[in-house]
C-alpha positions in Angstrom: -26.4 69.8 132.5 -28.7 68.1 130.0 -29.0 64.4 129.6 -26.7 64.2 126.5 -23.8 66.1 128.2 -24.3 64.1 131.4 -24.1 60.8 129.4 -21.0 62.0 127.6 -19.4 63.0 130.9 -20.0 59.5 132.2 -18.5 58.1 129.0 -15.4 60.3 129.4 -15.1 59.3 133.0 -15.1 55.6 132.0 -12.6 56.1 129.3 -10.2 58.0 131.6 -10.7 55.3 134.2 -9.6 52.7 131.7 -6.5 54.7 131.0 -5.6 54.9 134.6 -6.3 51.2 135.2 -4.2 50.2 132.2 -1.3 52.3 133.4 -1.5 50.5 136.7 -1.6 47.1 134.9 1.5 48.0 133.0 3.3 48.7 136.3 1.9 45.5 137.9 0.1 47.3 140.7 -2.3 45.5 143.1 -6.1 46.1 142.9 -5.9 49.0 145.2 -3.3 50.7 143.0 -5.4 50.0 140.0 -8.4 51.7 141.7 -6.3 54.7 142.8 -4.9 55.4 139.3 -8.4 54.9 137.7 -9.9 57.3 140.2 -7.3 60.1 139.9 -7.3 59.9 136.1 -11.1 60.0 135.8 -12.0 62.6 138.4 -8.8 64.4 139.3 -9.3 67.2 136.8 -12.8 67.9 137.9 -11.9 67.7 141.6 -9.1 70.3 141.2 -11.5 72.5 139.1 -14.3 72.4 141.7 -11.8 73.1 144.5 -10.3 76.1 142.8 -13.8 77.5 142.0 -15.0 76.9 145.5 -17.8 74.6 144.2 -18.0 72.3 147.2 -18.7 69.6 147.8 -17.0 68.5 144.6 -19.1 66.8 141.9 -18.4 63.2 142.7 -19.6 63.7 146.3 -23.0 65.0 145.3 -23.3 62.4 142.4 -21.7 59.1 143.5 -22.5 57.6 140.0 -19.0 58.8 139.0 -17.3 56.8 141.8 -19.4 53.7 141.2 -18.6 53.9 137.4 -14.9 54.2 138.1 -14.9 51.2 140.5 -16.9 49.1 138.0 -14.6 50.1 135.1 -11.5 49.3 137.1 -12.9 45.9 138.1 -13.8 45.1 134.5 -10.3 46.0 133.3 -8.7 43.8 135.9 -11.1 40.9 135.1 -11.1 41.1 131.3 -8.0 42.7 130.1 -5.0 40.4 129.9 -3.0 42.4 127.4 -3.0 46.2 128.0 -1.5 46.9 124.6 -4.8 45.8 123.0 -6.5 48.8 124.6 -3.8 51.3 123.7 -4.4 51.5 120.0 -5.8 54.2 117.8 -9.5 53.4 118.7 -8.8 54.0 122.4 -7.0 57.2 121.6 -10.2 58.3 119.7 -12.3 57.5 122.7 -9.9 59.4 124.9 -10.2 62.4 122.6 -14.0 62.3 122.9 -13.7 62.3 126.7 -11.2 65.1 126.5 -13.6 67.2 124.4 -16.5 66.7 126.7 -14.5 67.4 129.9 -13.1 70.6 128.3 -16.6 72.0 127.6 -18.0 70.9 131.0 -15.1 72.5 132.8 -15.5 75.8 131.0 -19.3 75.6 131.4 -19.1 75.1 135.2 -16.6 78.0 135.5 -18.8 80.4 133.6 -21.8 79.3 135.7 -19.8 80.1 138.9 -19.3 83.7 137.6 -15.7 83.3 136.4 -14.2 85.4 133.6 -13.9 83.8 130.1 -10.1 83.4 130.4 -10.6 81.5 133.7 -13.2 79.4 132.1 -10.7 78.4 129.4 -8.2 77.5 132.0 -10.8 75.5 134.0 -11.8 73.6 130.9 -8.2 72.7 130.2 -7.6 71.6 133.7 -10.7 69.4 133.7 -9.4 67.7 130.6 -5.7 67.2 131.5 -5.0 67.3 135.2 -6.2 63.7 135.9 -3.7 62.4 133.3 -1.0 64.6 134.8 -1.6 63.1 138.3 -1.6 59.6 136.7 1.7 60.1 134.9 3.4 61.6 137.9 2.3 58.6 140.1 3.7 56.4 137.3 6.9 58.4 137.3 6.5 59.4 133.6 6.7 62.7 131.9 3.0 63.9 131.7 1.5 63.7 128.2 0.5 67.3 128.5 4.1 68.4 128.8 5.2 66.6 125.6 4.9 68.0 122.1 1.6 66.2 121.3 -1.5 68.2 120.7 -3.4 67.6 123.9 -3.7 70.6 126.2 -3.7 72.8 123.1 -6.9 71.1 121.9 -8.5 71.9 125.2 -7.4 75.5 125.1 -8.8 75.9 121.6 -12.1 74.2 122.6 -12.4 76.5 125.7 -11.9 79.6 123.5 -14.4 78.4 121.0 -17.0 77.8 123.7 -16.6 81.1 125.5 -16.3 83.1 122.2 -19.4 81.6 120.7 -21.4 82.2 123.8 -20.1 85.8 123.8 -21.4 86.2 120.2 -24.9 85.2 121.3 -24.9 81.5 120.3 -27.1 79.1 122.2 -25.5 77.0 124.9 -26.1 73.7 123.3 -24.8 74.8 119.9 -21.8 76.5 121.4 -21.0 73.3 123.4 -21.3 71.2 120.3 -19.0 73.4 118.3 -16.4 73.5 121.1 -16.5 69.8 121.5 -16.1 69.3 117.7 -13.2 71.7 117.6 -11.4 70.0 120.5 -12.0 66.6 119.0 -10.9 67.6 115.5 -7.6 69.1 116.8 -6.8 66.1 119.0 -7.6 63.7 116.1 -5.3 65.7 113.8 -2.5 65.1 116.3 -3.3 61.4 116.5 -3.8 60.6 112.8 -1.8 63.3 111.0 1.1 63.5 113.5 0.4 67.2 114.2 2.4 68.4 117.1 3.9 71.5 118.7 7.6 72.3 118.1 9.9 71.2 120.8 11.9 73.7 122.8 15.4 72.2 122.8 18.6 73.8 124.1 21.8 72.6 122.6 24.7 71.9 124.9 27.3 74.6 124.6 30.3 73.6 122.6 33.4 72.9 124.5 36.3 75.3 123.7 
């Protein structure tokens, strides 16, 4: 992993940690609860990915910078943020989209490096991006964002396909990663700013005779 991707990975980790800490704040959790939600949101996807791929110990055990960053981020949110709504606007969604794009590519990249097939790499990239948020929402007793009509997991799937496809066509790793991140980011931003979403599957109640 080159320095740029590593820096972006840490950035995504911090953004996702903020998301978890804010969710804990909205539910008035104690500091331990804030730390737990920040941790599962930030590293949950990568942990599940590494476990499935058999890449052990998982990434945050071999590189504790991730844990220290999450702990610092959670502490700063508790110390500085008095109104969680101020960090839930569009700019934070953009930062979250950047983290999502990076996590998607890193997940797909790690899967391919472990010898996985391209389809599995796409799945691992998607899991890296969304599973932490799923765990966070389940702990908060909310319907996970990935299960709603918003363009979220779909952006990860498209990014993973772009990455594996461009590599298959002979494109260099850095260029392929850049294009995949841009594709994921563009699709997610389209969902945020243009209201792009997937159609809902709704079953009407049968009419009474």
